[in-house]
VOPAGU-2260 file (C-alpha; in pm, 1 decimal, decimal comma):
REM VOPAGU-2260
SITE   aa  ch    i         X         Y         Z
SITE  MET   A    0    5282,0    2479,5   -2167,0
SITE  THR   A    1    5623,1    2645,2   -2175,7
SITE  LYS   A    2    5842,0    2573,1   -1876,2
SITE  LEU   A    3    6011,9    2871,8   -1721,7
SITE  SER   A    4    6324,8    2881,8   -1508,1
SITE  ILE   A    5    6268,5    3006,7   -1154,7
SITE  VAL   A    6    6546,8    3121,7    -923,2
SITE  CYS   A    7    6511,5    3224,0    -560,4
SITE  GLN   A    8    6711,8    3545,6    -518,5
SITE  ASP   A    9    6641,6    3616,5    -152,0
SITE  TRP   A   10    6479,1    3461,0     154,7
SITE  LYS   A   11    6338,9    3628,9     465,5
SITE  PRO   A   12    6225,8    3374,9     727,2
SITE  LEU   A   13    5914,7    3460,9     929,1
SITE  LYS   A   14    5745,4    3175,9    1116,3
SITE  ARG   A   15    5377,0    3240,8    1185,1
SITE  ASN   A   16    5122,4    2957,9    1169,9
SITE  THR   A   17    5184,0    2789,6     830,8
SITE  LEU   A   18    5392,6    3080,4     701,9
SITE  CYS   A   19    5767,8    3011,9     691,3
SITE  GLY   A   20    5879,6    3334,3     523,7
SITE  PHE   A   21    5897,3    3539,1     206,2
SITE  ALA   A   22    6107,3    3490,1    -106,4
SITE  ARG   A   23    6209,8    3708,1    -396,9
SITE  ILE   A   24    6163,2    3498,1    -710,5
SITE  HIS   A   25    6312,8    3559,0   -1055,1
SITE  VAL   A   26    6136,4    3411,1   -1359,6
SITE  VAL   A   27    6443,3    3407,8   -1582,5
SITE  GLU   A   28    6298,2    3393,6   -1935,9
SITE  MET   A   29    6059,8    3681,2   -1860,9
SITE  ASP   A   30    6317,9    3876,4   -1658,1
SITE  LEU   A   31    6038,3    3910,4   -1403,5
SITE  VAL   A   32    6107,5    3949,3   -1032,2
SITE  ILE   A   33    5824,6    3877,1    -788,7
SITE  HIS   A   34    5876,6    4012,0    -440,1
SITE  ASP   A   35    5714,6    3874,5    -124,1
SITE  VAL   A   36    5616,6    3528,8    -245,0
SITE  ALA   A   37    5495,8    3359,7      75,1
SITE  LEU   A   38    5619,4    3007,6     150,9
SITE  HIS   A   39    5403,1    2786,8     369,5
SITE  GLU   A   40    5444,0    2445,9     530,9
SITE  SER   A   41    5187,8    2234,3     715,0
SITE  HIS   A   42    5129,7    1862,7     771,6
SITE  GLY   A   43    5417,4    1766,3     543,4
SITE  LYS   A   44    5300,5    1987,8     255,1
SITE  ARG   A   45    5482,0    2292,3     123,4
SITE  TRP   A   46    5349,0    2559,3    -108,6
SITE  ALA   A   47    5413,8    2906,4    -245,4
SITE  GLN   A   48    5157,2    3183,7    -254,9
SITE  LEU   A   49    5175,4    3489,0    -478,3
SITE  PRO   A   50    5182,4    3829,3    -303,1
SITE  SER   A   51    4859,9    3970,0    -163,4
SITE  ARG   A   52    4757,0    4273,9      35,4
SITE  PRO   A   53    4525,2    4325,8     330,4
SITE  TRP   A   54    4170,3    4429,1     248,0
SITE  VAL   A   55    4116,5    4788,6     351,3
SITE  LYS   A   56    3783,5    4967,1     373,1
SITE  ASP   A   57    3747,6    5326,9     488,1
SITE  GLY   A   58    4110,4    5322,1     604,7
SITE  ALA   A   59    4066,1    5014,6     827,2
SITE  VAL   A   60    4203,7    4664,5     769,5
SITE  ILE   A   61    3919,9    4411,0     732,7
SITE  THR   A   62    3925,0    4107,7     961,7
SITE  ASP   A   63    3702,4    3801,4     992,9
SITE  ASP   A   64    3496,7    3711,9    1302,4
SITE  ALA   A   65    3806,7    3561,4    1466,7
SITE  GLY   A   66    4008,5    3879,9    1410,3
SITE  LYS   A   67    4219,7    3730,7    1128,4
SITE  VAL   A   68    4323,4    3983,3     862,5
SITE  GLN   A   69    4162,7    3922,1     523,3
SITE  TYR   A   70    4382,8    3942,3     214,0
SITE  SER   A   71    4316,1    4021,9    -151,7
SITE  PRO   A   72    4532,3    3872,2    -429,8
SITE  LEU   A   73    4744,4    4103,0    -644,7
SITE  LEU   A   74    4808,1    3838,1    -912,6
SITE  GLU   A   75    4649,7    3502,6    -988,7
SITE  PHE   A   76    4688,8    3211,1   -1225,7
SITE  GLY   A   77    4404,3    3121,2   -1460,4
SITE  ARG   A   78    4434,9    2746,0   -1403,2
SITE  ARG   A   79    4502,2    2538,3   -1094,0
SITE  GLU   A   80    4759,5    2317,5   -1266,5
SITE  VAL   A   81    4966,6    2625,1   -1356,8
SITE  ARG   A   82    4940,0    2757,1   -1000,4
SITE  ASP   A   83    5042,1    2419,1    -858,8
SITE  ALA   A   84    5337,4    2388,4   -1101,0
SITE  PHE   A   85    5456,0    2739,9   -1011,6
SITE  SER   A   86    5422,5    2665,2    -641,9
SITE  ALA   A   87    5618,9    2340,2    -666,5
SITE  ARG   A   88    5894,7    2506,1    -869,1
SITE  VAL   A   89    5922,2    2798,6    -624,7
SITE  VAL   A   90    5957,4    2557,1    -331,7
SITE  GLN   A   91    6226,2    2368,2    -526,2
SITE  ALA   A   92    6410,0    2693,2    -613,9
SITE  LEU   A   93    6396,8    2807,1    -251,3
SITE  LEU   A   94    6542,5    2479,3    -126,2
SITE  GLU   A   95    6815,4    2489,7    -393,0
SITE  ALA   A   96    6919,8    2840,2    -283,7
SITE  TYR   A   97    6851,3    2802,2      91,4
SITE  PRO   A   98    6858,4    2428,9     178,4
SITE  GLY   A   99    6740,0    2466,5     538,6
SITE  ALA   A  100    6475,4    2731,5     472,2
SITE  LEU   A  101    6173,8    2508,2     534,0
SITE  ALA   A  102    6328,1    2299,5     811,7
SITE  LEU   A  103    6175,4    2518,2    1085,0
SITE  GLU   A  104    5888,4    2278,2    1153,3
SITE  GLU   A  105    6120,7    1974,7    1155,6
SITE  ALA   A  106    6369,2    2146,1    1389,8
SITE  SER   A  107    6100,0    2229,5    1646,2
SITE  SER   A  108    5955,2    1874,0    1648,8
C-alpha cells in the first residue's frame, strides 16, 4: 500500500457528544482536499470520519426512534485497515497543525 502525505489545512471546533469538530484535509500526492472530515474522541480513543450527509426522504430528514439524525456516507474505504490508517493519520495531522484541538475532553475533566 502506498503511503500518502496528509496535511490538516483548517480546523473548526464543534463539541457535541463524541464530535470535537471538522477538519479540511489535504492528501498531498493526489492534490485532493476533503472538506468536513469529522474528528471524534471518546474513552481515550480518537478517530476521523469521512464526510456524510443526513438521510432525506420526501424533503424530511430521517431520524431514528430516539430522534437522532441518520447519516449516509459520501465516500468510503474498501478495507478497514485502510480506513483505520487514514483515520490515524488524519488525527496525527490535526494534532501537528492544531496541538490542542482534541484537548476539549481533557480540559473539562
